N, C-alpha and C positions, 0 to 999 in steps of 0.2 A: 539334535538340539531342540529345546522347547521353542514352539513359535510365539514370538512376541510381536505385538502389533502396535502401531502408532498412528497419529493423525492422518498421515498420507494414506494409510490402508483402509480408512473408514469414510463413509460418505452419508452425511446427515439427509441428503436428498432421498436416500432410500425409504426414510419415515415420512415423506411428504404424503398428506392425506390421512396419516395414522392418528389416533388419539390414544394416548398412554394413560392408563389409570393406575394410581399408586394406592394399593390397598394396605392401610396401616400407616399412618401419619406419625410415626414415632422418629427416633433419632436418624435411622437410615432413610426412612421414608421422606421426611422433610427435606433432608440434605440432598437426595437424588432428585426430588421433584424441582426444588429450587434450581439446581444445576442444570437439568434438561430444559426447564422453561427458559433460563437465561441463555441456552444454547439455540434457542428458537423453535423448540419442539412444543406440541400442543399437549398439555398435562392436565389432568383432573384428579380429584381424590375421592377414595371411598374409604369410610370408616364408621365405626359405630357412633352413636350420639354421645360425645363426651369432649373433654377438654381439647383433645387432639383435632376432632372435627372443627371445633370453633377456631383453633389456631390456624388450620388451613384456610378457613374462610378469611381470617384476618390477614393472612400472607397473600390473599388475593386469588385464590384458587376456586373453581367451581367445585363444590364439595357435595357428595351424595352419600346415601347408604352404600354398602359394599355390592349388593345386588344391582342397584342402579348404575353405579360406575362401571361395572363389568359389563352391563348391556350396553353402555354407551362408547365403551373403548374397543379397540382393536388389539392393543398390547397391554396386558395386565401384570403389574408387578405385585407379587404376593410377599409383601413385607410384614407379616404378622409373625408373632412369636411361633417357633417350631411346634410347640404342644398344642396349639389351636388351629394350625394350618389345615390339617385333614378335616376336621369337622366343619370348618367355614367354607372349605372349598366344595365339599359335597352339598351342603345346604344352599349355599349362596352364590358360589362362582360357577361351578360346573354346568348348571342348567343354561347359563348365558355363554358359554364358551363354544361358539359356532365355529364351523370349519374355516381354517385359514387364520384364526387368531393366534396370538402367542401368549404364553405364560412364562413369567420371568421370575426366577429364584435367586435370592442373595446368599443362599446356603443350600448345599445338597442334601441335608439331613433326611428329610422325609422322601425325597426321590430315591436315595441311595439305599435306605432300608426298607423301602416298599410301603410306607405308611400312607402315601399319597400316590395315586396312579392316574395320571392325565390321560384323556383319550387319545387315540392315534391320529386324529385329523387336525391337530393343532401343533404349532411350533412349541417346544419346551426348551427354554434358554436358561443358562447359568451366567449370572453377572455378580460376582461376589467381591466387593471392595475389600482389600486387606487393611482396612482402617475403620475406626470407629466413626459413626455418623457425623459427629461434630467436625472432625478433621477433613471428611470427604467435602463438606461445604467450604471450610476455612482455606483448604488448599487450592480449591477451584477459584475462590474469590481472589487468591493471590497470584492467579495466572497459571497455576500447576495443577496437580491433581493426585489422586490416590491410586496407586496401582490395583488391578483387579486380576482374579482368576476368572475365566470365562470359557464357555463352550456352547455350541449348538447341540443340545443333548438329543433332540428329536426334531428333524426337519420335514414338516409335512407340507410347507408352502413352496419348497424349492429355494427359498431366499433367507433361511434361518441365520445362517453365517453372516450375510450382509446385514440383517436386522440387529443381531446381538453386537456386532462391531460398531454399528451407528449409535446404538444405545450406550456403548462404552464411551464412545466419543462425546456423546451428550452429557454424560456425568463428569467428564474431564480426564477419565482413565488413560485415553490414548495419548495424552499429553506427555505422560511419563513411561506408559507401557501397560498394555493388556496381555496377559499370558494365558495362552490356551492351556487348559487343565481339564480333564474329565471330572464328572460329578463324584465318582468315588474317591478319586485322589484329593479333591477339594475338601470333602467331607472328613476323610481320614486325617489329613494333615492338620486341618483345623481343630480337630479333637485332640490330635497329639500335642499341640501347643496348649491346649486348654487342660489337658491331663498330666503333662510333664513339666513344661516350662513355667507356666503360671503358678501352679501349686508349689513348685520347687521354690521359686523366688518368694512367695509369701511365707512359706515354711521356713526358710533360712532366716529370713527378717525376724520372725516371730521368735525362733529358738535362739538367735543371737541376742535379741532383746531380753529374754528371760534369763539367760546364762549371765550376760553382762551386768544386768541390774542386781541379780542374786550375788554376784561377786563384789558388789559395792560401787559400781560405776553409776554417775548421775544419769537418770533417765532421759533428761533432756539432751544431754550430750551424746547419748547413745542414739537417740532418734536422729539428732542433727547430723551425726557422722554417717549413719548407715543408710538413710534415704530421704530425710526431710529437708535437707539443704537443696535438694533437686539435682545434685550431682550425679546420682544414679540415672535419672532421666536424661540428662545431657550425654553421659556415656552411651546410653541405649541409642539415642539419636545419632551418635558418632558411629556406632556400629553399622547403622544402616547407610549412612552417608559415605563413610570411609573404608569400613572393613573390619573384621574381627581383630586381625593382627596388625593391620595398617595403623589402627588407632592407638596401640600400646605406646609408642613414642610421645603421645600427648601427655602421658604420666610421667612422673619422675623415675629415675633409674631404680631408686629404692622400691618404688611401687611396682615397677616392671618385674624385678627380680623376685619380689614376694609373690606376685601373681603366677609367674611361671613355675616357681618353686614348689608352691602349695597346690597347684592345680590337680595333679594326680592324686594326692593325699585326701583333699576334700570331695572329689569325685572320681574314685578309683575306676579302673577299667571294667571291673566286674559290674558296674552299673548298667552297662550295655545289655545284660540279661533282663534287668527290670525294664529297660526301654522296649525291648522285644516283647516282653509280656504285655506291657501296656498297649503296644500297637496291635498285637494279635486280639486283644480284648475289644479294640476298636474295629478291627477288619472282620471279626466273627459276629459282631453285633451284640456282644455281651452287655456293653455299657447301654446301647439303645434299648435293649430288653429291660434292663433294669431301670431306666429313666421311664419308659412306658409304664412300668408296674408302679413306680413311685407316684406318677400322675394318677393312676387308677385309685391308689390307696389314700390320695389326698395330701400328698407331699410330707409324710411323717419324718422321714429320715432328713430331707431337704430342710424342713423347718427347724429340727433339732441342730443341725450342723450350722444354720444361720444364727440361731440363738447363741451357740457357743462362741461363734466368731464374733458376734457383737458384745458378748459380756467379757472378752478378753480385755485386761488392763491397758493394753497397748492403745486402745481407742481413746480412753480418758486422757492417757498421757499425750497423744497427738493433739486432742482438743485443746488442752492446756497450753501446749507450746504454741499452737497456732494462734493463740491469743496474743502472744508475745513477740512472735517472729513472723514476718510476711515474707513468704517466698514466691517469687514471680518467675515462672518458667515459660518462655515463648514457644 
């Protein structure tokens, strides 16, 4: 069985005398920094000179350049976007990564595909919340936490496992469960969610909107029924809290029968072949190579796809409906 750790398995005293630098004060960086500080850990921030650096100062953190923060810290959280991590690491972080320090990643992308190769005399840790940054903070403030994938990827100090478990406790993850998962599995599973589940949901909603409005249904009613009421979000929350099949009785029997009857029709068994194809592209690094090339060329495909997404009529329809209906989801 997968190893899952809780508060009793982690000791914050392991981090006594350590200084933690959060490199990149974005959504994840801010939430994790605040959580660790509230847990009694010493945290500083390293960032380029922009609004994020000013926000860190306003939040009461000692804030420095990336190089300075790395020099002052013993544990460095690299929470910059994947595409800039290797360059920033080589130029500003690596020179200050002395023997015995620890480098922490929130996603294994650059490690797994070899775009960033830390030296052998430091601890390399993975601490990857399975939640967007905003909720990492909000859940902590409510006395709970966001679960994480974690591992001691490289143990140079002999205490990497204790260090990463203590950090998991610091951000609140061991309150609910820290799951030990290697860097490769974390990276590939994360990409699977991004390449299969997320695009499938958005594509289903867009195609449904297009067909239903073409058939004469009112666009406001279509949006409200399919996702803008917030019901879809509540059902998603119930899937996590109760279970995929356990939550079915929360719906009417008519709804249950419709869901079960049409499941194989809308997603036939042969869809597994597409899933396998997507997973192999992830495992073999096909996507990673394509993404690297996209960056080198200046994001031509990405920009085109984003322009197309923003130009879709569903955006204007959403904006119009939101002016007249306020949906509040906790």
